[in-house]
C-alpha positions as a Markdown table, in Angstrom:
| # | Residue | x | y | z |
|---|---|---|---|---|
| 1 | Met | -45.1 | 102.3 | 93.0 |
| 2 | Leu | -43.2 | 100.5 | 95.8 |
| 3 | Ala | -44.8 | 98.0 | 97.2 |
| 4 | Val | -43.4 | 95.6 | 100.2 |
| 5 | Ala | -44.3 | 92.6 | 101.5 |
| 6 | Val | -45.9 | 92.6 | 105.6 |
| 7 | Ser | -46.1 | 89.5 | 107.8 |
| 8 | Ser | -46.3 | 89.9 | 111.8 |
| 9 | Ser | -43.7 | 88.1 | 114.3 |
| 10 | Gly | -46.0 | 86.3 | 116.1 |
| 11 | Val | -44.0 | 87.3 | 119.3 |
| 12 | Arg | -45.7 | 88.3 | 122.1 |
| 13 | Ala | -43.5 | 90.5 | 125.3 |
| 14 | Asp | -43.0 | 88.0 | 127.5 |
| 15 | Gly | -41.9 | 85.0 | 125.6 |
| 16 | Pro | -42.6 | 83.2 | 121.7 |
| 17 | Ala | -46.7 | 82.2 | 122.0 |
| 18 | Ala | -48.3 | 80.0 | 119.7 |
| 19 | Pro | -49.1 | 81.4 | 115.7 |
| 20 | Pro | -53.1 | 82.4 | 115.8 |
| 21 | Ala | -55.0 | 81.0 | 113.8 |
| 22 | Ser | -55.6 | 81.6 | 110.7 |
| 23 | Pro | -58.4 | 83.0 | 108.9 |
| 24 | Ala | -60.3 | 80.8 | 106.2 |
| 25 | Pro | -58.5 | 81.3 | 102.7 |
| 26 | Asp | -61.6 | 82.6 | 101.0 |
| 27 | Ala | -63.3 | 84.3 | 104.8 |
| 28 | Pro | -62.8 | 88.6 | 104.2 |
| 29 | Thr | -61.5 | 89.5 | 107.0 |
| 30 | Phe | -59.0 | 92.6 | 108.3 |
| 31 | Ala | -55.7 | 90.2 | 107.3 |
| 32 | Thr | -57.0 | 89.4 | 104.5 |
| 33 | Ser | -55.1 | 91.7 | 101.0 |
| 34 | Lys | -58.6 | 90.9 | 99.6 |
| 35 | Leu | -61.6 | 91.9 | 100.2 |
| 36 | Thr | -62.8 | 87.9 | 99.0 |
| 37 | Gly | -59.3 | 86.1 | 100.1 |
| 38 | Asn | -57.9 | 83.4 | 98.3 |
| 39 | Trp | -60.5 | 82.2 | 97.1 |
| 40 | Trp | -60.4 | 79.0 | 97.9 |
| 41 | Gly | -56.3 | 78.8 | 97.5 |
| 42 | Ala | -57.8 | 79.4 | 93.8 |
| 43 | Arg | -55.9 | 82.8 | 93.8 |
| 44 | Asp | -52.5 | 81.0 | 94.9 |
| 45 | Thr | -53.1 | 78.6 | 92.6 |
| 46 | Leu | -53.8 | 80.7 | 89.1 |
| 47 | Ala | -51.0 | 83.2 | 89.9 |
| 48 | Ser | -48.2 | 80.4 | 90.0 |
| 49 | Lys | -49.4 | 79.2 | 86.6 |
| 50 | Gly | -49.2 | 83.0 | 85.6 |
| 51 | Val | -52.6 | 84.7 | 86.0 |
| 52 | Glu | -53.4 | 87.1 | 88.2 |
| 53 | Leu | -56.8 | 89.3 | 88.5 |
| 54 | Asp | -56.8 | 92.5 | 90.4 |
| 55 | Val | -60.4 | 94.2 | 90.7 |
| 56 | Ser | -60.8 | 98.0 | 92.8 |
| 57 | Leu | -63.6 | 99.7 | 92.9 |
| 58 | Thr | -63.5 | 102.9 | 94.4 |
| 59 | Gln | -65.8 | 105.6 | 95.1 |
| 60 | Phe | -65.9 | 109.4 | 95.3 |
| 61 | Tyr | -67.8 | 112.4 | 97.3 |
| 62 | Gln | -65.7 | 115.4 | 96.3 |
| 63 | Gly | -66.8 | 119.3 | 96.1 |
| 64 | Val | -66.5 | 122.7 | 96.1 |
| 65 | Thr | -67.0 | 124.5 | 98.7 |
| 66 | Arg | -65.6 | 128.0 | 98.1 |
| 67 | Gly | -64.6 | 129.5 | 94.4 |
| 68 | Gly | -64.2 | 127.7 | 91.1 |
| 69 | Ile | -67.1 | 127.8 | 88.7 |
| 70 | Asp | -70.2 | 126.1 | 90.7 |
| 71 | Thr | -70.0 | 125.2 | 94.4 |
| 72 | Gly | -71.8 | 122.1 | 95.3 |
| 73 | Phe | -70.8 | 118.4 | 95.4 |
| 74 | Asp | -71.3 | 115.7 | 93.6 |
| 75 | Tyr | -70.7 | 111.2 | 93.5 |
| 76 | Gly | -68.9 | 109.0 | 91.5 |
| 77 | Gly | -67.1 | 105.5 | 90.8 |
| 78 | Lys | -64.7 | 103.4 | 88.7 |
| 79 | Leu | -64.3 | 100.1 | 88.4 |
| 80 | Asp | -60.9 | 99.1 | 87.7 |
| 81 | Ser | -60.3 | 95.3 | 87.2 |
| 82 | Tyr | -56.5 | 94.2 | 85.5 |
| 83 | Leu | -55.4 | 90.9 | 84.1 |
| 84 | Arg | -51.5 | 89.7 | 84.2 |
| 85 | Phe | -50.8 | 86.4 | 82.3 |
| 86 | Asp | -47.0 | 85.1 | 83.0 |
| 87 | Gly | -45.8 | 83.1 | 79.6 |
| 88 | Ser | -42.6 | 82.0 | 81.5 |
| 89 | Lys | -45.2 | 80.9 | 84.3 |
| 90 | Ala | -47.8 | 79.1 | 82.0 |
| 91 | Gly | -44.9 | 76.7 | 80.8 |
| 92 | Leu | -45.5 | 78.7 | 77.5 |
| 93 | Val | -43.7 | 81.0 | 76.2 |
| 94 | Pro | -40.9 | 82.3 | 78.6 |
| 95 | Gly | -40.3 | 86.2 | 78.2 |
| 96 | Leu | -43.8 | 87.2 | 77.4 |
| 97 | Ser | -46.8 | 89.3 | 79.5 |
| 98 | Ile | -49.8 | 90.5 | 78.5 |
| 99 | Thr | -51.2 | 92.8 | 80.6 |
| 100 | Ala | -55.5 | 94.2 | 80.4 |
| 101 | His | -57.0 | 96.7 | 82.3 |
| 102 | Leu | -60.8 | 97.3 | 82.3 |
| 103 | Glu | -62.9 | 100.7 | 84.0 |
| 104 | Thr | -66.2 | 101.6 | 83.8 |
| 105 | Arg | -66.8 | 105.2 | 85.2 |
| 106 | Tyr | -70.0 | 106.3 | 86.4 |
| 107 | Gly | -71.5 | 108.6 | 88.0 |
| 108 | Gln | -70.4 | 113.3 | 88.5 |
| 109 | Asp | -67.5 | 114.7 | 89.5 |
| 110 | Ile | -66.2 | 118.2 | 89.9 |
| 111 | Asn | -63.9 | 118.7 | 87.1 |
| 112 | Asn | -66.0 | 120.8 | 84.7 |
| 113 | Asp | -67.6 | 123.2 | 88.1 |
| 114 | Asp | -63.8 | 123.9 | 89.6 |
| 115 | Gly | -63.0 | 126.3 | 87.2 |
| 116 | Met | -59.3 | 124.7 | 86.9 |
| 117 | Leu | -57.4 | 124.1 | 84.3 |
| 118 | Ala | -55.7 | 120.7 | 86.2 |
| 119 | Phe | -58.1 | 117.9 | 87.1 |
| 120 | Gly | -59.2 | 118.3 | 90.9 |
| 121 | Asn | -60.1 | 114.4 | 90.2 |
| 122 | Phe | -57.6 | 112.9 | 87.7 |
| 123 | Asn | -59.3 | 109.5 | 87.7 |
| 124 | Met | -62.5 | 110.5 | 87.1 |
| 125 | Ala | -62.0 | 111.9 | 83.6 |
| 126 | Phe | -61.1 | 108.1 | 82.5 |
| 127 | Pro | -62.7 | 106.3 | 79.8 |
| 128 | Thr | -64.3 | 108.6 | 79.4 |
| 129 | Ala | -65.0 | 112.2 | 81.1 |
| 130 | Asn | -68.0 | 113.4 | 81.9 |
| 131 | Glu | -70.0 | 109.7 | 81.0 |
| 132 | Ser | -70.6 | 106.2 | 82.0 |
| 133 | Ala | -68.2 | 104.3 | 79.8 |
| 134 | Thr | -66.2 | 101.1 | 79.8 |
| 135 | Gly | -63.2 | 101.0 | 77.8 |
| 136 | Leu | -60.4 | 98.7 | 77.3 |
| 137 | Thr | -57.6 | 100.8 | 78.2 |
| 138 | Ala | -54.4 | 98.5 | 78.3 |
| 139 | Leu | -53.6 | 95.1 | 76.3 |
| 140 | Lys | -50.2 | 95.7 | 76.8 |
| 141 | Leu | -47.7 | 92.2 | 75.1 |
| 142 | Thr | -44.2 | 92.8 | 75.9 |
| 143 | Gln | -41.0 | 89.9 | 75.1 |
| 144 | Thr | -38.0 | 90.1 | 77.3 |
| 145 | Phe | -35.2 | 87.9 | 75.6 |
| 146 | Gly | -32.8 | 87.5 | 77.2 |
| 147 | Asp | -31.6 | 89.5 | 80.5 |
| 148 | His | -31.8 | 93.0 | 78.9 |
| 149 | Phe | -33.9 | 93.2 | 76.4 |
| 150 | Met | -37.8 | 94.1 | 75.6 |
| 151 | Leu | -40.2 | 94.4 | 73.1 |
| 152 | Ile | -43.6 | 96.3 | 73.6 |
| 153 | Ala | -46.5 | 96.0 | 71.4 |
| 154 | Gly | -50.3 | 96.8 | 71.8 |
| 155 | Lys | -53.0 | 99.0 | 73.9 |
| 156 | Ile | -51.0 | 101.6 | 76.0 |
| 157 | Asn | -52.2 | 103.1 | 79.0 |
| 158 | Thr | -49.6 | 105.8 | 80.2 |
| 159 | Leu | -50.9 | 106.6 | 83.4 |
| 160 | Asp | -50.7 | 102.5 | 84.2 |
| 161 | Asp | -46.9 | 103.0 | 83.1 |
| 162 | Phe | -46.2 | 106.1 | 85.5 |
| 163 | Arg | -44.3 | 104.7 | 88.3 |
| 164 | Leu | -42.6 | 107.8 | 91.2 |
| 165 | Asn | -43.0 | 106.9 | 94.1 |
| 166 | Phe | -45.4 | 108.9 | 96.6 |
| 167 | Thr | -47.2 | 110.6 | 93.9 |
| 168 | Gly | -50.5 | 108.1 | 93.8 |
| 169 | Phe | -51.1 | 105.3 | 91.5 |
| 170 | Asn | -53.3 | 107.1 | 88.5 |
| 171 | Gly | -54.9 | 109.1 | 91.5 |
| 172 | Leu | -56.7 | 105.7 | 93.7 |
| 173 | Glu | -54.2 | 105.6 | 96.0 |
| 174 | Arg | -51.8 | 109.3 | 97.4 |
| 175 | Phe | -52.9 | 112.6 | 95.4 |
| 176 | Met | -56.5 | 113.1 | 92.7 |
| 177 | Asn | -55.2 | 116.2 | 91.0 |
| 178 | Ser | -53.5 | 115.6 | 87.5 |
| 179 | Ala | -51.2 | 118.0 | 88.2 |
| 180 | Met | -49.8 | 115.9 | 91.3 |
| 181 | Val | -50.0 | 112.2 | 90.0 |
| 182 | Ala | -48.6 | 112.7 | 87.1 |
| 183 | Asn | -46.2 | 115.6 | 84.6 |
| 184 | Ile | -48.7 | 117.4 | 83.4 |
| 185 | Ile | -46.0 | 118.7 | 80.3 |
| 186 | Asn | -46.8 | 115.8 | 78.4 |
| 187 | Ala | -50.4 | 116.0 | 77.9 |
| 188 | Arg | -50.4 | 117.4 | 74.9 |
| 189 | Thr | -48.6 | 115.1 | 73.5 |
| 190 | Ile | -49.4 | 111.4 | 75.3 |
| 191 | Pro | -52.7 | 110.2 | 74.6 |
| 192 | Tyr | -54.5 | 108.4 | 78.4 |
| 193 | Ser | -54.8 | 105.1 | 76.1 |
| 194 | Thr | -53.3 | 104.4 | 72.5 |
| 195 | Tyr | -51.8 | 101.8 | 69.8 |
| 196 | Gly | -48.3 | 101.6 | 70.1 |
| 197 | Gly | -44.7 | 99.9 | 70.2 |
| 198 | Gly | -41.2 | 99.9 | 71.4 |
| 199 | Phe | -38.1 | 98.5 | 73.2 |
| 200 | Ser | -36.5 | 98.5 | 77.0 |
| 201 | Val | -33.0 | 98.2 | 77.2 |
| 202 | Phe | -32.3 | 97.5 | 81.3 |
| 203 | Ser | -30.5 | 95.7 | 83.7 |
| 204 | Asn | -31.2 | 94.4 | 87.1 |
| 205 | Glu | -31.3 | 97.4 | 89.9 |
| 206 | Gly | -29.5 | 99.5 | 87.4 |
| 207 | Pro | -30.0 | 102.1 | 84.5 |
| 208 | Gln | -33.1 | 101.2 | 81.7 |
| 209 | Phe | -34.3 | 103.0 | 78.7 |
| 210 | Leu | -37.4 | 103.4 | 77.1 |
| 211 | Phe | -38.8 | 104.0 | 73.5 |
| 212 | Leu | -42.4 | 104.1 | 72.6 |
| 213 | Ala | -44.1 | 104.9 | 69.4 |
| 214 | Arg | -48.0 | 105.8 | 69.3 |
| 215 | Asp | -50.5 | 106.7 | 67.7 |
| 216 | Pro | -51.1 | 110.6 | 68.6 |
| 217 | Asp | -54.8 | 109.6 | 69.1 |
| 218 | Asn | -57.1 | 108.8 | 72.0 |
| 219 | His | -58.7 | 105.3 | 72.4 |
| 220 | Pro | -60.0 | 104.4 | 75.5 |
| 221 | Thr | -62.8 | 103.0 | 74.4 |
| 222 | Thr | -62.8 | 101.9 | 71.0 |
| 223 | Ala | -61.1 | 99.9 | 68.5 |
| 224 | Asp | -60.3 | 102.0 | 65.8 |
| 225 | Leu | -58.2 | 99.8 | 64.1 |
| 226 | Asp | -58.8 | 101.8 | 60.5 |
| 227 | Lys | -57.2 | 105.0 | 61.8 |
| 228 | Leu | -54.5 | 103.9 | 62.9 |
| 229 | Phe | -51.3 | 106.7 | 63.1 |
| 230 | Ala | -54.0 | 108.8 | 60.5 |
| 231 | Arg | -52.9 | 111.8 | 61.9 |
| 232 | Gly | -49.0 | 112.0 | 62.5 |
| 233 | Val | -46.9 | 110.2 | 66.0 |
| 234 | Val | -46.2 | 110.2 | 69.1 |
| 235 | Leu | -42.2 | 109.3 | 69.5 |
| 236 | Ser | -41.0 | 109.4 | 73.5 |
| 237 | Ala | -37.9 | 108.4 | 75.0 |
| 238 | Ser | -37.2 | 108.4 | 78.6 |
| 239 | Leu | -34.1 | 107.3 | 81.2 |
| 240 | Arg | -34.8 | 105.8 | 84.9 |
| 241 | Met | -31.8 | 105.7 | 87.0 |
| 242 | Pro | -31.8 | 103.6 | 90.2 |
| 243 | Val | -29.6 | 106.0 | 92.9 |
| 244 | Thr | -29.2 | 105.4 | 96.1 |
| 245 | Pro | -27.7 | 108.4 | 98.1 |
| 246 | Met | -27.1 | 107.9 | 101.7 |
| 247 | Gly | -28.1 | 103.8 | 101.1 |
| 248 | Leu | -31.6 | 105.7 | 100.7 |
| 249 | Arg | -33.4 | 104.4 | 97.6 |
| 250 | Gly | -34.4 | 106.8 | 95.1 |
| 251 | Thr | -35.2 | 107.6 | 91.1 |
| 252 | Gln | -34.0 | 109.8 | 88.6 |
| 253 | Val | -35.8 | 110.3 | 85.6 |
| 254 | Ile | -36.0 | 112.2 | 82.4 |
| 255 | Gly | -37.3 | 111.9 | 79.1 |
| 256 | Gly | -38.8 | 113.8 | 76.6 |
| 257 | Asn | -42.0 | 113.2 | 73.8 |
| 258 | Trp | -42.7 | 114.9 | 69.6 |
| 259 | Ser | -45.5 | 114.2 | 68.2 |
| 260 | Ser | -46.3 | 115.4 | 64.1 |
| 261 | Arg | -49.6 | 115.5 | 64.9 |
| 262 | Asp | -51.4 | 119.3 | 64.3 |
| 263 | Tyr | -53.2 | 120.6 | 67.4 |
| 264 | Thr | -53.9 | 123.6 | 68.2 |
| 265 | Ser | -53.5 | 125.6 | 71.8 |
| 266 | Leu | -57.3 | 124.8 | 73.0 |
| 267 | Glu | -58.2 | 121.6 | 72.0 |
| 268 | Pro | -58.7 | 119.2 | 75.2 |
| 269 | Thr | -56.6 | 117.5 | 76.0 |
| 270 | Ala | -57.3 | 113.6 | 78.8 |
| 271 | Trp | -55.2 | 115.1 | 81.2 |
| 272 | Thr | -56.5 | 118.9 | 81.5 |
| 273 | Asn | -59.7 | 120.9 | 81.3 |
| 274 | Pro | -57.9 | 123.9 | 79.2 |
| 275 | Pro | -60.9 | 127.3 | 78.9 |
| 276 | Gly | -62.3 | 129.2 | 75.7 |
| 277 | Gln | -63.6 | 126.7 | 73.9 |
| 278 | Gly | -65.2 | 127.7 | 70.5 |
| 279 | Thr | -62.1 | 130.7 | 70.1 |
| 280 | Pro | -60.8 | 130.2 | 67.2 |
| 281 | Ala | -57.2 | 129.7 | 67.5 |
| 282 | Pro | -54.2 | 128.4 | 64.8 |
| 283 | Gln | -53.3 | 125.0 | 64.2 |
| 284 | Glu | -49.1 | 124.3 | 64.4 |
| 285 | Ser | -48.0 | 121.2 | 63.1 |
| 286 | Gly | -46.0 | 119.2 | 65.2 |
| 287 | Ser | -45.5 | 119.5 | 69.3 |
| 288 | Trp | -42.4 | 118.9 | 71.8 |
| 289 | Ala | -41.6 | 118.5 | 75.6 |
| 290 | Leu | -39.1 | 117.7 | 78.0 |
| 291 | Tyr | -39.4 | 116.3 | 81.6 |
| 292 | Tyr | -37.1 | 115.4 | 84.4 |
| 293 | Asn | -39.5 | 113.4 | 87.7 |
| 294 | Phe | -37.4 | 111.6 | 90.7 |
| 295 | Asp | -38.6 | 110.6 | 93.7 |
| 296 | Gln | -35.7 | 109.9 | 97.0 |
| 297 | Tyr | -36.6 | 108.2 | 100.5 |
| 298 | Leu | -35.1 | 110.4 | 102.9 |
| 299 | Trp | -36.2 | 107.9 | 105.6 |
| 300 | Ile | -37.4 | 104.1 | 105.9 |
| 301 | Ser | -37.7 | 101.9 | 109.9 |
| 302 | Ser | -35.1 | 99.5 | 110.0 |
| 303 | Ser | -38.0 | 98.0 | 112.2 |
| 304 | Asn | -40.3 | 98.2 | 109.1 |
| 305 | Ala | -40.3 | 99.0 | 105.9 |
| 306 | Asp | -44.1 | 100.1 | 105.4 |
| 307 | Arg | -42.7 | 102.9 | 108.1 |
| 308 | Asn | -41.0 | 106.0 | 105.5 |
| 309 | Val | -40.9 | 109.2 | 104.3 |
| 310 | Gly | -39.9 | 111.0 | 101.1 |
| 311 | Ile | -40.2 | 113.2 | 98.9 |
| 312 | Phe | -40.7 | 113.5 | 95.0 |
| 313 | Gly | -41.2 | 115.9 | 91.9 |
| 314 | Met | -41.8 | 116.9 | 88.2 |
| 315 | Phe | -40.8 | 119.3 | 86.1 |
| 316 | Gly | -40.8 | 120.2 | 82.1 |
| 317 | Leu | -40.9 | 122.5 | 80.2 |
| 318 | Ser | -42.1 | 122.6 | 76.5 |
| 319 | Asp | -43.0 | 124.7 | 72.5 |
| 320 | Gly | -45.1 | 126.8 | 74.0 |
| 321 | Asn | -47.3 | 126.7 | 71.7 |
| 322 | Pro | -49.9 | 123.9 | 70.9 |
| 323 | Asn | -49.1 | 122.9 | 73.9 |
| 324 | Phe | -50.3 | 125.8 | 76.7 |
| 325 | Val | -47.8 | 125.3 | 79.2 |
| 326 | Arg | -44.9 | 126.7 | 78.4 |
| 327 | Trp | -43.2 | 124.5 | 81.9 |
| 328 | Asn | -43.8 | 123.5 | 85.4 |
| 329 | Ala | -42.3 | 121.9 | 88.8 |
| 330 | Thr | -44.4 | 120.0 | 91.2 |
| 331 | Val | -43.0 | 119.0 | 94.7 |
| 332 | Gly | -44.7 | 116.8 | 97.6 |
| 333 | Val | -43.9 | 115.1 | 100.2 |
| 334 | Gly | -45.2 | 111.7 | 101.4 |
| 335 | Gly | -45.1 | 109.4 | 104.2 |
| 336 | Ser | -46.3 | 106.0 | 105.3 |
| 337 | Gly | -46.7 | 104.6 | 108.7 |
| 338 | Leu | -46.3 | 107.3 | 110.8 |
| 339 | Ile | -49.2 | 106.5 | 113.3 |
| 340 | Pro | -47.9 | 104.2 | 115.8 |
| 341 | Gly | -50.1 | 101.3 | 114.8 |
| 342 | Arg | -51.5 | 102.9 | 111.9 |
| 343 | Lys | -49.2 | 100.6 | 109.4 |
| 344 | Tyr | -50.8 | 101.2 | 106.3 |
| 345 | Asp | -52.3 | 104.9 | 106.2 |
| 346 | Thr | -50.2 | 106.6 | 103.7 |
| 347 | Cys | -50.7 | 111.0 | 104.0 |
| 348 | Gly | -49.3 | 113.3 | 101.9 |
| 349 | Leu | -48.2 | 117.1 | 101.2 |
| 350 | Gly | -47.9 | 118.6 | 97.7 |
| 351 | Tyr | -47.7 | 122.3 | 95.4 |
| 352 | Phe | -47.7 | 122.7 | 91.3 |
| 353 | Tyr | -46.9 | 125.6 | 88.9 |
| 354 | Leu | -48.3 | 125.8 | 85.6 |
| 355 | Gly | -46.5 | 128.2 | 84.1 |
| 356 | Leu | -49.1 | 129.3 | 81.0 |
| 357 | Ser | -47.5 | 129.9 | 78.1 |
| 358 | Glu | -48.0 | 133.7 | 76.6 |
| 359 | Gln | -49.3 | 132.2 | 73.0 |
| 360 | Phe | -52.2 | 131.2 | 75.0 |
| 361 | Lys | -52.7 | 133.5 | 77.3 |
| 362 | Asp | -52.6 | 136.2 | 74.6 |
| 363 | Leu | -55.1 | 134.4 | 72.5 |
| 364 | Leu | -57.4 | 134.0 | 75.2 |
| 365 | Ala | -57.5 | 138.1 | 75.9 |
| 366 | Gly | -57.5 | 138.5 | 72.6 |
| 367 | Pro | -60.7 | 140.1 | 70.9 |
| 368 | Thr | -62.2 | 136.8 | 69.6 |
| 369 | Ala | -61.9 | 135.2 | 72.7 |
| 370 | Pro | -65.2 | 135.4 | 75.0 |
| 371 | Pro | -65.3 | 137.7 | 77.9 |
| 372 | Gly | -63.7 | 136.2 | 81.2 |
| 373 | Val | -61.5 | 133.9 | 80.1 |
| 374 | Ala | -57.9 | 136.1 | 80.3 |
| 375 | Gln | -55.5 | 133.5 | 81.6 |
| 376 | Arg | -52.7 | 133.6 | 84.1 |
| 377 | Asp | -50.7 | 131.0 | 85.6 |
| 378 | Glu | -51.9 | 128.2 | 88.1 |
| 379 | Gln | -50.9 | 126.8 | 91.3 |
| 380 | Gly | -52.0 | 125.4 | 93.5 |
| 381 | Val | -51.6 | 122.4 | 97.1 |
| 382 | Glu | -53.1 | 119.3 | 98.2 |
| 383 | Leu | -53.0 | 117.8 | 101.0 |
| 384 | Tyr | -54.2 | 114.1 | 101.9 |
| 385 | Tyr | -54.4 | 111.2 | 104.5 |
| 386 | Asn | -55.7 | 108.0 | 103.5 |
| 387 | Val | -56.4 | 106.0 | 106.4 |
| 388 | Ala | -56.2 | 101.8 | 105.6 |
| 389 | Ile | -59.6 | 100.9 | 107.2 |
| 390 | Ala | -58.3 | 97.5 | 106.7 |
| 391 | Pro | -55.5 | 96.1 | 103.8 |
| 392 | Trp | -58.2 | 96.3 | 101.6 |
| 393 | Cys | -59.9 | 99.3 | 102.2 |
| 394 | His | -58.2 | 103.0 | 102.2 |
| 395 | Leu | -60.5 | 105.7 | 102.9 |
| 396 | Thr | -59.1 | 108.8 | 102.1 |
| 397 | Ala | -59.8 | 112.8 | 102.7 |
| 398 | Asp | -58.7 | 114.9 | 100.2 |
| 399 | Leu | -58.1 | 119.0 | 100.7 |
| 400 | Gln | -56.9 | 121.4 | 97.9 |
| 401 | Val | -56.6 | 124.8 | 97.5 |
| 402 | Val | -55.7 | 126.0 | 93.6 |
| 403 | Glu | -55.5 | 129.3 | 92.0 |
| 404 | Pro | -57.2 | 128.9 | 89.1 |
| 405 | Ser | -55.7 | 129.8 | 85.7 |
| 406 | Thr | -58.9 | 132.2 | 84.8 |
| 407 | Arg | -58.7 | 135.6 | 86.2 |
| 408 | Ala | -62.2 | 135.7 | 87.2 |
| 409 | Thr | -63.0 | 132.3 | 88.8 |
| 410 | Asp | -61.5 | 133.0 | 92.9 |
| 411 | Met | -59.0 | 130.5 | 94.7 |
| 412 | Thr | -60.9 | 127.2 | 94.6 |
| 413 | Val | -61.1 | 125.1 | 97.6 |
| 414 | Leu | -62.0 | 120.9 | 96.8 |
| 415 | Ala | -63.0 | 118.9 | 100.0 |
| 416 | Gly | -63.3 | 115.3 | 99.9 |
| 417 | Ala | -63.3 | 111.8 | 100.3 |
| 418 | Arg | -62.3 | 108.4 | 98.4 |
| 419 | Leu | -63.0 | 104.9 | 99.6 |
| 420 | Lys | -61.0 | 102.0 | 97.7 |
| 421 | Ile | -61.7 | 98.7 | 98.1 |
| 422 | Asp | -59.9 | 96.0 | 96.1 |
| 423 | Phe | -61.7 | 92.9 | 96.1 |
């Protein structure tokens, strides 16, 4: 996500004025970026020593208003805690960085009611879907050598490391559907939280190449150190290239991954909810996927960089078996601060299409499949508006209209609200 510092000029139309009185550093006010403020200066002191702690509570109230498997609204939430340690600032190990992510899920969600292949509420699928759970989903160490090379090792949270402007952070800030938040072509092979390592070669403001070798199984709530790579390995590589057409920032990303693990096309993933569970399906050895992502600013206010409009896209191609998504396309537009006086608000509109493989469709239309699970391609649109009640409190209204992949399921309409508080 793009982070931009925001300040106030303290100047009136009739001339300079004395700066407004600053609130106490620990006071929860509408001017602070965190509800708990600066902890009497302790937050800044810790940051200067290389320690940063961020905690957020996100609550969801979302329901199926039409179609789906079952109508009705559900309430649930997530508590996310991030700890970052910078060895250089701490004066210990130059170039060392440690990142940890502890997350707790509670309550209910609509992911089993909407009848969709994609999750209508991506974030509520983690760390474990459909149950209250707490997991340390990231504990990643990076060590930079010089100005252009970095080693990476530890427990890697895939969505924490996904960077594409306008899509949203893990479904917590902008879009909520899994096909809108990240590139869903990677759902078959890339776990949400797993162990691995690799390296990155980069240049300042230039291209970045990333290579990772990861365990192919998901480990969001367990250590499982004795089971690492027991069922194969996932190898992934990507090249990220910044671009500036007409002086406007953008990103182009190409990448791919390959797994040696055995799968069936009906095996659930951390990103999707395939129907037809229990249907006999042949096991395939290995799976691959290729993808292309981009984001591009179309307009940035010359007086305030927080006011902007941009577009994004995600496209992919896979083996088609065992990956049930043969190809996919997601495009969208997003903006920030478009309404005068609402500089922290964001909004977006997106469309996705999941082209399912013919093998997957044939399997669930065959004689061994249960009735009512015949498949078609899935497509839908999502619209959201995120209101900044305060810099630390955001309320989002979200609407999704989706034609589910299951033919027997009518057009699904999801409506919901999301409240995120940063402590």
